C-alpha positions, 0 to 999 in steps of 0.5 A: 500500500502506498500512502502520502502523508502531509506534515507541515510543508512536507509530503511524506511518502510511505510504502506499505506493506514493504518495510524496505520502502523507508519514509521518503520526505519530499521537500516540496508541497503538493497542494491538491495532488491528494486530498489529504488536507484535514478540512471541515464539513459542509453544513448545507442544512440547518440541522446536522443529523445524528448519523453525520459527523466524525466526532472527537470522543473526548468532546462527546459529553459536551457536544453529542451525548443528548442526541446519542441518548435520544437514539438509545445509548445506555452507557455514560460518556466516561464509559466511552472515553476516559483517561482515568478509568478503563473505557471503550477507547482502550479497546480500540487501536490504530493499525499501522499508524492509520491504515486500519482500525482494530478492537480488542476482544479478549483479556489476552490481547486478541485483536479483531479487524477486517480481512482486507486489513490483514491481507498483506500479512496473510499474503506474506506468510502464504506459499504454494505449500501453505496458501493461507489466502486460499485455505485460511489460517488458524492458530490453534495455540499461541505458539502457532501465531505468526509474527509480522515485522513492521506491523503496529497497534497504537492506543490513544492515551490522551487528548488535549486542546492546545490551540491556546498555546499556539494561536497567540504566537501567530499573526496576520503578517506572517506568510503561510510558510512562516506560520507553518514553521512557527506552528511546527516549532511550538508543536515540537516543544509540546510533544516533547513535554507530553512524552518526557520520561515515557515510552509514549509518542505524541503528535500535535495535529491541526484541525479545522484547516489550521484554525485549531490544534490538538495534542494526541498521545499514543502508546504503540506496540510492535509485536503483532502476530497473525492468529486467524483468517478465513479463506479468501473465498469467504474473507473477500467473497464477491471480490471486485464485483461486490466491492463498495456494493450492497447487498453484501455477503462477506466474512471480512475479518482477520485476527491478530494478537498484541504481545508485550514485554513481561512488564506490559510495555511495548517491546520488539518481537521476542519469543519471551514476550507475553500476550498483552493485558488490555485495560478494556476489551469489548464484550461480544453480543449474541443478541443481534440488532433490529431496525433503528437500533442504536449503533456507534463506531469508534475508529481511526478514519483517514481523510475526509474533505467535506469542506472542499470548495466547488473548485476543488470538487471540479478538480477532483472530478476532472483531474484526480479521479481520471488520472487514477482510473486511466493509470490503474486500469492498465496496471491491473490489466497487466497484473491480472494477466500475470496472476492467471499464470500460476498459483504462485503468481497469484499469491505474489501479486494478490495484495498489490492488485487488491490495493490498486483495484480498491480505489480504482473502483472508488474513483469511478463511483465517486465521480458518479456520486458527485455528479448524481448528487449535484455536489458542485451546485451544493458547494456553490450555494454554500459559497454564495451564502458565505460571500453574502455574509462576508460582504454584509460587514466591513470588518468581515470583508477585511478579514475573509473577503479574499478567501474564496478568491484565493482558492479559486485562483489556485485552480485556474491553471492545473497542468502542473497539478495534472502532471503531478497526479500522473507522476505519482500514479504512473511513475511512483506507484506504477512500476516498482523498480524505479522507486527501489532503484532511487533508494540506491542514490545515497550509495551512488553519492557515497561512492563518488565521495569516498570509495572506501568510507564507512558511508559506502558500507552503510548505504550498501547494507541499507539497500541490501537489507530489503532485497529478499523482501522486495524480490519475494513478490516481484516479477521483473517481466510484469513490472517491465510491462507495467512500466511500458504501458504506464509511461505511454499513459503518462505521455498521452496525458501530460504536457511535454514540458513535464516529460522526463528526458528519457521520453525523448530518447524513446521517441527518437531511438525507439520510434515511441515504442515504450514496450521495446524501450523498457524491455531493453532497459530492464535487460541491461540494468543491474536492477533487472534481477536479484542475482545481478543486484546482489553481485553489484553490491558485492563490489559496488562502483559509481561507474556502474550506476552512471552507465545503468540506464534504469538507475539513470531513468529513476533519477530523471523521474525524481528530478522531474517530480521535484520540478513539477513540485516547484511549479505547484508550490507557486500557488500553495500559499494562496490556497492554504491561506484561503482554506484557513480563512474560509473555514474560520469564517464558516465557524464564525458565520454559524457559531451556534452549530457544533462543528466536527473536524474532518478525518485525519487518522485520529480517533473519532466516534460516529453514531446512528442507527441500523437502517435500510435505504432506497437507492433508486426508484422502485428499489428498497434494500433490507438492512441485513443479509443471510448465509443464503446469499452465499448459495445464491451468488455462487458461480463455480469456477469463478474466484470471486464467487466460489463457496467453500464446500464446508460452508454449503454443508453447514448451510444445508444442515442449518448448523448455525448453533447459538449464532443464529438469529431469532428466526433461525437464519444466520445473518452475515452483514448489516448496514447502519447510517454511521459516518465512516471512511478509509481507515475505519476499516475494521472498526467495531460497531457497538450497541447501546450497551457498549457491546460488539455487534459487528465490524465496519468494512465498507461504504455503499456505491450510491454514496461514494461522494461521502468523503467530500459531501455526506448524504444523509438519506443514502450514505451507509456503513456496511458491517460484518455481523459479529455472529457470522464472525464467531460462526466462521471461527467456531463451525468453519475453522473449529478454532474453539480455543479463540471462542473460549477466550472471548467474553460473550453476552447471550 
């Protein structure tokens, strides 16, 4: 998985699951490339319904508790969030610093999350002889549990509003860069003070588009072991076809366990570590749910941009999403072709394909949703309202009058932005070898400076350490085909001034045949195979890299990305300032409203009810599905809709045990109107008594615009029924050892 995170004025590129892809800091801003700026929601109506909002748990007693009780909540705010006593927050963790959410379901550190959140680990442990993707995996003893280097689970320890420590140090005469530098300076001091003499880590994060600042303190565990996962035929039933769709029939769950040192504190992996003893774990309810029952979700949603203006929405629809769709369609076509060739190839590229396809389909759905729901027009109505409010007062005009103009002017010329979108999709996230080759740049610099220095040895070892992991799930021929296809897509969609120099060589020497060019490129390079690269590292020489065509192409790619970044920087300050003023103005304009901040991978609570919906004329969707759907959807020979023989046997025998609903059926999935987004995958769905009833795993196709504009009537959260999870563990896997350690409420 590839993730870009923004920290101050820098973009940090994080590649997952490959730990050899270390964090790389780009020393330039990419303002609109990915919608990663934390923004505020748009409030187009006078009242915010209970199902909209990603609320900070520490503030629910002040802002939300009355509405939650009206919907049926029976526990107190302190039972949900407390820093002095055990509470629900202590049972919910952020996996891998925000990629997913998981919840503790036993006193022995047992974690429950989605199958797709554990997919990388399941794939990494799979071989042709032990294909855990195909057959599933179940540890019958703790000794059987599998370690996962690089995986982490973080608990929120404390939360504090530190706005009063930062805002007074800022002034209107500062440039946005000066402002950011000052915020970073103060934040660093706050973070150091918060973690002094402890093993905790802390982050000060801006919310409400830099109008407020909050401190989050975490405890992170790094010995996380795989405990169980159903076969892919259950955990990913429906595949790409059913992705983002309702009705759904998917056992989208996996199990891990947190291990700690014997003192209960985080520790690196060791056989001497012990299962973590949590402050709180979630009791599991077998009582189920009915229509309109209360439901809340605690988790770590990644990014929403509910306050993106009409200009930003238009950019997303015409630049960001088309770039992602055009590039990933080609990449997935080539990967799929390779995956069909053997079981081994299918295992190798399963995770890569899943990561690529997920947001490929999302982008298609988002554009349709934005168009169908007329979101741009809705945004314009809010902007008109804001403009009238500003113009009604001279002081407001002086403070906020230029906000929307700054934003709109930043979107007038987008060729550089379009180039950056395609650069990231086609070059950086496309073929894998160029980013890997670029990691050799420090070695090249060291070789030129001092051939015998310790610096050379250190740089060599850093790259060598990742060789086995990289090549384990890497096919050079497939990567070469991806490179050829995606370079062509880039050429066709990006202005010539943003083409890397080697594009001119391809045109002049290879008659613009990128396939022929990349074949020769990979064949001649020391990066073409693990054997060649291993031999090079035995006696590394600068001249080899200077003559290596693939290494030189990687340098050209990253130089061009830097040049494009400098172009995008030119309007960054105006956009940042415009967004900050616009959001600050909205909060002043509607001061009687409870504003919630957009998602930024910090813990949030959403609340609502179990509900059905009407997606279109003449169609009404029920709020739950049953195991019967597996039988009805089965397509023999189709990987997406294959049904395990044992599931069919248990279904025919109606062997559902204590996990059946009152009517005798085994429910598989259900929907609520909770507000979630990426990062919420694996979040617990909790009933009015604080008991676990399901796991959130998806949103619905009709509301794919939700990250930019919440739609109260049709936006739904798709969840796995916890009884289906337990039935799979118990009846399908026979892993009663796991059932026995859970707290189950009948």
